[in-house]
Steps between C-alpha positions, in 0.01 A plus 500: 500500500875557477449788256259670743758474777765656275280795412408576861862482610608705201240770562652568846814644339514718190778611269647833615403436863752520786513190719709366789699182452618382845865427421557810283259772611305734272491421128284583202318248281622592153321222317349155495663253265454137410796261503533129451690334783555121495224461242245696709376843396518748786368851534759713679492845658809694396596718797764772470694620803642833374736565790655152481500501116334160510207326334319210662253261341236354731243243384153656519368193686778526763474876567300457822704203627832684471354788702470757222256769609363840412652810661387575854221750547542840668372360833774233507763763416373715788513198734858423386605859574336472844690174558839667448407770752465230768762371741753255358437140599839335489504143631789393717596209278817439302553738209501218243150393608370859495663560161314198359171630641563847356590349161179294503295811583663697218439220250140450617401802292268614782538877547424486874764231563754696294421813705566300819850419370561869417382598849708236681823562309485882483775679689495874568820706501523476880496118498790261438570416136349197334707201400546439127232228486253711702558789260446274196169369636387850603575640155324208326189551715510879456534457123203259476286720723584824319438347156152384599410827674627693196287288263187523719531874575626580147806684632872452437696242698705784652179661629386163637833453683467853643147415620625179666793681666268772634282231658806321641606829661166501686567157650597472868871557546704189560826506688777251546503185714503698825165655407355161402609348830351793693169455314510124573563569871214750517265253329614228743431729797154581361419127472615438860292796618192365316549153656525652850178700453 
């Protein structure tokens, strides 16, 4: 029974296939090797991450549990690009808490969650500059997103970044704090008006 389970899990991923590993992004399975660890023989996927010049070995049986998945389909990519065109949803919590949430979304490996981070941390030229940590998180999310879009669409990463930036340019313009407060006041007035009616 254990051998059947191995074959089904193994057949999900093939050598030469691009996959997404949550903590590292898009990689390519370059082989499947057998190693003996603590007296137990293990079948391992050997995953190469070209950009990071790194190889990772993941036990075949643990591939699903660690969150390794196939590349997103074209529909998911389209949905991710629609997500970044939306209005930024920045919570009014402390930066350290938001940074942890953004980091968790980036490391989830989910393209939609990564696109939410890109959308929320994007700043146009007319907006105030990002802090160093905001910039780091934004670039990490942009990198993960562009690598997956490039692999799915079979285009270069530069083209994928250009595509993302074009979609970000279509998003509603966001101003500084004065604009946010004005929007909050207008929304508050609308709620009061609805209650009175």
